[in-house]
Each structure stands twice: as structure tokens, then as C-alpha cells.
C-alpha positions in Angstrom: 4.4 -6.9 28.0 1.3 -8.4 26.9 0.6 -5.4 24.7 3.7 -5.0 22.7 2.5 -9.4 21.8 -0.7 -7.5 20.2 1.0 -5.1 18.3 2.9 -7.2 16.5 0.4 -10.6 16.2 -1.6 -7.6 14.3 1.6 -6.3 12.5 2.1 -9.6 11.8 -1.2 -10.1 10.1 -0.9 -6.7 7.8 2.5 -7.6 6.5 1.7 -11.1 5.2 -2.1 -9.2 4.3 0.4 -7.0 2.1 2.6 -9.4 0.4 -0.9 -11.0 -1.2 -1.8 -8.2 -2.4 1.2 -7.3 -3.8 1.5 -11.0 -5.6 -2.6 -10.4 -6.9 -1.1 -7.4 -8.3 1.7 -8.2 -9.5 1.7 -8.5 -13.3 -1.2 -5.3 -13.8 0.4 -3.1 -12.1 3.8 -3.4 -10.8 4.3 0.3 -9.5 1.5 -0.6 -6.8 3.1 -3.8 -5.9 6.2 -2.7 -5.0 4.4 0.5 -3.3 2.7 -2.5 -0.5 5.5 -4.2 0.1 7.0 -0.8 0.7 4.4 -0.6 3.6 4.7 -4.2 4.5 8.6 -2.8 4.7 8.3 -0.1 6.8 5.6 -1.5 9.4 7.8 -4.6 10.2 10.9 -1.9 10.8 8.4 0.4 13.7 7.2 -2.9 15.1 10.5 -4.7 15.2 8.4 -7.3 13.6 10.6 -9.8 11.1 8.9 -10.7 8.2 8.3 -14.3 7.3 11.3 -15.8 5.9 9.5 -16.7 2.4 8.8 -13.1 1.5 12.4 -12.0 3.2 13.4 -13.9 0.8 11.1 -11.8 -2.5 13.1 -8.5 -1.4 16.4 -7.2 -2.6 19.2 -6.7 -0.2 20.4 -4.2 -1.6 17.8 -1.9 -3.4 15.7 -3.2 -1.2 12.6 -3.8 -4.2 10.6 -6.6 -4.0 11.8 -8.9 -6.3 9.8 -12.1 -7.9 11.3 -15.1 -9.4 11.0 -14.8 -13.3 9.6 -11.6 -13.5 12.3 -8.8 -11.3 14.9 -11.3 -10.7 17.1 -14.5 -11.6 17.4 -17.6 -9.3 20.1 -20.2 -10.5 21.3 -23.1 -8.9 25.2 -23.2 -8.0 26.3 -26.9 -7.6 30.6 -25.5 -7.5 32.7 -25.2 -3.9 29.3 -25.2 -2.0 25.9 -25.7 -3.6 23.6 -22.2 -3.4 21.4 -20.2 -4.7 21.6 -17.2 -6.4 19.3 -14.9 -6.8 20.0 -11.5 -9.0 18.1 -8.7 -8.5 16.7 -7.5 -12.7 16.8 -3.8 -10.7 20.2 -3.7 -9.0 21.9 -6.6 -11.0 23.5 -7.5 -7.2 23.2 -11.6 -5.8 22.1 -12.8 -3.1 23.3 -16.2 -2.2 21.3 -18.8 -0.5 23.6 -22.1 0.9 22.0 -25.1 0.4 21.4 -27.6 3.5 24.1 -31.3 2.2 22.4 -34.3 3.9 23.6 -36.2 6.7 25.0 -39.3 5.6 
């Protein structure tokens, strides 16, 4: 059982490193940053490791591409109904809604 945890720990470190590299080369080589995120997803699936939430929100749920706010995605706050954040992927034009937690009185 300890071996599996060690593999997942190494995988998580590599996933984080690949996302950092994707951020660094995003403005110069967007194709390379897409490739880094693709590799990170593959590592995550193979080792059955969850990608951290802050990085998971940067992957489109529909086309699985790396979407960075202001570059390849549009982020809007919607106060109507239940307040939520709408992230629009500029590659596939699909929306992802993230509900905002309400404050308890």
C-alpha cells in the first residue's frame, strides 16, 4: 500500500511542475503549454491522482484544453438566480458554471 502512495506523491509533484512550465511558456509558445497540460492529464489518469482544484479549473471540461483567463477563456460573475462564475472556453465556446457559496447569516 505504501508503494502506491509514493507513486501518487511523485505524480502529483510532476503534475504541479508541468502546470508551472505551462504558465511560464504560455505567452511565447501556447502550443507547448497545451502539450504540458496534456502530459499532466495523462500522468493523472495513469496514476489515478487528482489534479489540484486550482489547476483543474484551468482545463476545459469539454475539449480538455488548457484555458487561461483572459487568454483562451472568458470569466464572468453572474449574480442572477444562484450566484455563480461562468468560464467560457474560447476554443470550443462551451460554458462551465461554478457555484459560489452563500454566506450564512
